C-alpha positions as CSV (number, residue, x, y, z in Angstrom):
1,M,12.3,-10.9,5.4
2,L,10.0,-8.7,3.3
3,K,11.4,-5.0,3.1
4,I,8.4,-2.8,3.2
5,G,8.4,0.9,2.3
6,L,5.6,3.5,3.1
7,V,5.2,6.7,1.5
8,G,2.9,9.5,3.2
9,V,3.7,10.0,7.0
10,G,0.1,11.0,8.6
11,G,-3.4,10.4,9.1
12,I,-3.9,6.8,8.0
13,S,-0.2,5.7,8.5
14,V,-0.2,5.7,12.1
15,A,-2.4,2.4,11.9
16,H,0.0,1.1,9.1
17,I,3.0,1.6,10.6
18,P,2.7,-0.4,13.9
19,A,1.0,-2.9,11.8
20,W,4.2,-3.5,9.9
21,N,6.4,-3.6,13.0
22,A,4.2,-6.3,14.3
23,M,4.7,-8.8,11.5
24,E,7.4,-11.1,11.9
25,D,8.6,-11.7,8.5
26,T,8.7,-7.9,7.4
27,T,10.8,-5.0,8.3
28,L,9.7,-1.7,7.4
29,T,12.8,-0.3,6.0
30,A,12.3,2.7,4.6
31,I,9.6,5.8,5.4
32,C,8.5,9.2,2.7
33,D,7.2,12.1,3.4
34,I,7.4,15.5,2.1
35,R,7.7,17.0,5.4
36,P,10.8,15.5,7.5
37,E,9.2,16.4,10.9
38,R,6.5,13.8,10.2
39,M,8.9,11.0,10.5
40,E,10.7,11.8,13.6
41,P,9.0,9.3,15.4
42,Y,9.9,6.6,13.6
43,P,13.8,6.8,13.9
44,E,14.5,3.2,12.5
45,P,13.4,3.1,9.2
46,H,15.3,5.3,6.4
47,H,13.5,8.8,6.0
48,Y,13.4,10.1,2.8
49,T,11.2,13.2,1.6
50,S,11.4,11.8,-2.0
51,I,9.6,8.9,-3.2
52,D,12.1,8.9,-6.3
53,E,14.9,8.8,-4.2
54,M,13.6,6.3,-1.7
55,L,12.5,3.9,-4.6
56,E,16.1,4.4,-6.7
57,K,17.8,3.8,-2.9
58,E,16.0,0.8,-1.3
59,E,15.4,-2.4,-2.4
60,L,11.6,-2.5,-1.5
61,D,9.5,-5.8,-1.9
62,I,6.3,-3.9,-0.9
63,L,5.3,-0.1,-0.8
64,D,2.3,0.7,1.2
65,I,1.0,4.0,-0.1
66,C,-1.0,6.5,2.4
67,L,-1.1,9.7,0.2
68,P,-4.0,11.9,-0.7
69,T,-6.1,10.3,-3.0
70,Y,-4.7,12.1,-6.5
71,L,-1.6,10.5,-5.9
72,H,-1.9,6.7,-5.3
73,V,-1.9,5.8,-9.0
74,P,1.4,7.9,-10.2
75,T,3.0,6.4,-6.9
76,A,2.3,3.0,-7.4
77,V,2.7,2.6,-11.2
78,K,6.4,4.2,-10.1
79,A,6.9,1.1,-7.8
80,M,5.3,-1.4,-9.8
81,K,7.7,-0.6,-13.1
82,K,10.3,-1.2,-10.6
83,G,8.9,-4.8,-9.7
84,I,7.8,-3.8,-6.5
85,H,4.1,-5.0,-5.2
86,V,2.0,-2.5,-3.8
87,L,-0.6,-2.2,-1.0
88,S,-2.6,1.6,-1.4
89,E,-4.9,3.3,0.5
90,K,-8.3,3.5,-0.8
91,P,-9.9,4.7,-3.3
92,I,-7.8,3.6,-6.3
93,S,-8.1,7.1,-7.8
94,L,-11.4,9.3,-8.9
95,K,-10.5,8.9,-12.4
96,E,-11.9,5.5,-14.3
97,E,-8.6,5.3,-16.6
98,D,-6.3,5.5,-13.3
99,I,-7.8,2.7,-12.5
100,E,-7.3,0.4,-15.6
101,L,-3.7,1.9,-15.7
102,A,-3.0,0.6,-12.2
103,Y,-4.1,-2.8,-12.8
104,S,-2.5,-2.9,-16.7
105,T,0.5,-1.8,-14.9
106,A,0.7,-4.7,-12.2
107,K,-0.3,-7.4,-15.0
108,E,2.7,-6.1,-17.1
109,N,5.1,-5.9,-14.2
110,N,4.2,-9.4,-12.5
111,V,3.4,-7.6,-9.5
112,C,0.4,-7.7,-6.7
113,F,-2.0,-4.3,-6.4
114,M,-4.2,-4.6,-3.9
115,I,-6.2,-1.5,-2.4
116,A,-6.1,-1.4,1.6
117,Q,-10.1,-2.4,1.6
118,V,-9.7,-4.1,5.4
119,L,-13.3,-4.8,6.2
120,R,-13.3,-7.5,3.7
121,F,-11.0,-9.7,6.3
122,W,-13.4,-9.0,9.2
123,P,-14.9,-12.3,10.3
124,E,-18.4,-10.7,10.1
125,Y,-17.8,-9.7,6.4
126,E,-16.2,-13.0,5.4
127,L,-19.1,-15.0,6.8
128,I,-21.5,-12.8,4.9
129,K,-19.3,-13.5,2.0
130,E,-19.6,-17.4,2.2
131,L,-23.2,-17.1,2.9
132,Y,-23.7,-15.3,-0.2
133,D,-21.4,-17.5,-2.7
134,S,-23.4,-20.5,-0.7
135,G,-26.7,-19.5,-2.4
136,K,-27.8,-20.8,1.1
137,Y,-30.4,-17.5,0.7
138,G,-31.2,-17.4,-2.2
139,K,-29.9,-14.4,-4.8
C-alpha cells in the first residue's frame, strides 16, 4: 500500500483527492494546507499546516504537489531529499534553473519526479504518439 501525502488543498486538489481515494493500492495518509478550513471536508487523512512538519512526521511514498507554480520545485526538492517520489502539478517552474534542480535532485536521490501532464494518458493522445513514432505518415 503506497502512502500518499498531498500539499495544497484547493483548486486542482479536488480532482487529485478523489483519484487517490479511488485507487486500491494507495492511501491518502496526509494533507497539508496553510488554510486549515480547506482540509475540513477530508477528515480521514492527517492534517498539517506546515509541509516541513508533514514531511518530518509522515512516512510517505509519494508527495502530490498542488501548490502555486513558484512552490513546486522547492517543495519537490524537500520531499525528494527524503526519498519520497513526487507528482507535481504543471508547470514545473517558470525558471529554467529550477527545472534542472528538480530532475537532478530526483536522480541523486533515486526517486521519480513526474509532472501531471494528464493528457498524455488519454487514448487519443496515445494513438497520435503511436502514429508519430511509427513514421507511417512521415515526419
